[in-house]
C-alpha positions, -999 to +999 in steps of 0.1 A: -604-335-188-611-301-202-593-279-227-578-258-199-558-289-188-543-296-222-512-279-234-495-273-267-458-265-269-442-245-297-418-266-315-433-299-302-460-319-320-489-334-300-509-325-270-495-325-234-506-324-199-488-307-170-471-331-145-448-310-123-423-282-122-386-289-121-356-267-118-358-244-148-381-269-166-417-280-167-424-317-168-451-326-192-466-358-204-474-365-241-511-375-241-507-399-270-477-420-260-476-411-222-439-401-224-427-375-199-404-348-211-388-318-195-395-286-214-375-254-207-396-229-187-388-204-214-407-224-240-439-210-254-466-231-238-504-225-244-535-241-231-560-252-257-586-231-238-566-199-245-563-204-283-586-186-307-590-185-345-592-152-364-625-145-382-635-115-402-654-101-371-637-114-340-615-140-325-634-173-321-623-195-292-608-228-303-635-247-284-661-231-306-642-241-338-639-277-324-677-277-317-683-267-353-661-295-366-678-319-342-712-308-355-702-311-392-688-346-386-717-357-363-691-365-336-668-384-360-633-377-371-624-347-394-603-350-425-566-357-420-543-328-413-521-344-440-547-339-467-538-317-498-538-280-492-568-272-513-589-298-495-579-285-461-588-249-470-622-260-485-629-281-454-621-253-430-641-228-450-671-252-448-667-254-410-659-217-405-669-197-436-659-163-422-624-173-410-598-146-419-580-160-449-551-136-445-543-143-409-552-180-406-524-199-423-525-234-437-503-245-408-530-232-384-557-252-401-535-284-400-530-279-362-567-274-355-576-305-374-548-325-359-558-314-324-595-322-330-587-357-342-562-363-314-588-352-288-614-375-304-589-404-302-584-396-265-621-396-259-623-359-252-654-347-269-668-321-244-657-287-258-680-267-235-664-240-214-657-248-178-682-234-155-671-225-120-687-246-093-713-226-074-722-234-038-755-250-032-780-224-022-813-232-008-845-220-025-855-202+007-832-180+028-822-193+062-839-174+090-829-174+126-851-196+148-878-176+165-884-180+202-892-215+211-921-222+233-913-231+269 
């Protein structure tokens, strides 16, 4: 499962995966407790793959931030999202020194750390971007058969 398959829903805690579409609702499944829920189709839903973190220079895709946390922790868990505010800010600054302190709120830091630890618990540790499948191409171009000897 890749980050493009994982949803976050405004006003709901946790990570979700898309199940189906209902009448004026979207059916999602909580990835932690496997409970299915109907979410109004007007709710703000984002894929983890589409989320980015503001830095002083650019917006850094969430997958890059998750890779930085993974590297810092050698593949282990990050600090708890329930840690004291000062610890969370110090930790995030150690992971991403140039994050924009004016536009990245403490609640954003908590979400990123919560998502990272939840993904780790689910066994999702590949934060590489999805690469489109390319058809197999032979090393030499196909040439039409020449005249066959009779």
